[in-house]
N, C-alpha and C positions, 0 to 999 in steps of 0.2 A: 781599716785605714793603715794599721801598722805594717801589714804585708805590702801594701802599695808604696809606702814610704821606703821600705827596705829595698824594693825593686827599683824605685826611682834612684836610690843611692848607688845601685849597682850598674847603672847605665853605662858609665865610662868603662868599667871593667869588662862588661859584655861586648862593647864595641872593640876594645883592644883585643880581646880573645878571638873575635871574629876575623880579625885581619892578621893575626899572629903568623909569621912565617911566609907571608905573601911577598912576592917579588914586585918590583915597581911595574913590570909589565902586567902582572895580574891586577894590581891596584888601578891601573889606567885603562884596562880592557873595557870596551863598550860592547855589550851583546848585540846592539843595533845602533844605527845612527841617531835614533830618537830616544835611546835609553842612556841612563847614567852609568858611569864607571863607579867602582867602589870609592875611589878618590872623591868624585863629585857627591856621592851619597853622604860621605863623612862631612864634607863642607856644608851640605844642605842641613844635615842633622844639627850641626852647630849653629848655623844661621837661624834655624827654627827655634833652637834653645835660647838664643839671644832674645828673640821676640817673646817667646813664651814665659821666660823668667820675669820679664817686665810685666806681662799680663797677670801672672800669678801674684806678684807683689801688689799690683794695682787692686786686685780683687780683695786682698787682705787689708789694704790701707785705705781704700776709698769706698764710698757708698755706691754700689751698683755702677761701676765705671763702664764706659763704652770701650769695648775691645776691638782692635783693628786686626784683621787678617793680613798676611802678606802674600804676594804673588810669587810662589816658589819658582815657577818657570821663568819669570822675569828676572828674579835674582840669579838663577843658575845661568841664564842666557846672557845677562848684561854685566855680571860682576867678574867675569873671567875665572870661573871656578878652577879651570885647569892650571891657572897661574898661581893660585893661592897655596899657601904653605899648610899642608895637611896636619903636620905635627903641632903647629901653632893652634889650629882649629880644634884638634883633639884636646889640647891643654886648656883651651878656652872652655870647651864643653865641660871638662872635669871641674874647672874653677866655678863655672856657673852652677853646676849641680851641687858642689860642696858649699857654695855660698848660700844655698837655700836650706841646707841641712839643719842649721840651728833654728830656723823658723819652723821647719817641719817637725823637729824634735819637740817643740813647745806648742804645737798646733792644738787648739781646743776643738771640741766637736762643734761648737757654735761657729768657729772660724771656717771649718770645712764646709759649712752650709752657706757661706757668703756667696754673693752672686755677681757675675760680670755679664755684660750684654754685648753680643756681637750684632751689629746692625743687620748683617746678612744671614745670621744663623740662629739668633735667639739668645735665651738666657741659659747660663751654665753656672753650676756651683763650683766652688774651689775644688772640691773632691772630683767632680767630673773633669775639670781642666787638668788635674794631676793624673787622673786615669788616662787621659788622652796623651799626656807626655810619656807615660810608661808604654802605652800602646804604640806610640810613634816610634820609639826605639825598637820595640819588638818587630814592627812592620819592616823597618829598614834593615834589621838583622836578617829577616827572611829574604829581603831583596838582595842583600850582600851574598847570601848563600846561593841564590839563583844566578847571580853574576859569576860566582866562583864555579858553579856547575857548568854554565855556558862556556866559560873559558876552557875548562877541562875537555868538554865535548868538542870545542873548536880545535884543540891540540891533537885530537885523534885522527884528523883528516889529513 
């Protein structure tokens, strides 16, 4: 659990490092019309963090709370991700993660076993939900690297 909490705490730094030195053109580049730009990925990661931070707290505070998923495509398509301020969202991501840190620093093994229930996905322990948060950032870091590569390949033509 200790390693998981450490990586969770590094999420913001890892995102920042992934976009360091990129131009606005690179950040806004979409590898295909149905694919997200790095800018959109960062907004999505923060929106996901808003929802998940609430879920994590619910699992620790309430007895087997019902957890609700959000429709990421609806959010991306209907909230004007291209118009949103990336720096504000990155700061919000950083604040959400750091706001969880005191809770995680004092997490007991019993708390890590507490359960939340997704109507559409089943039961998950707090630890499983935290693992998913860490994996979510990893997955999107990989996606950012794929977009960066696609941009570079597009420049060679």
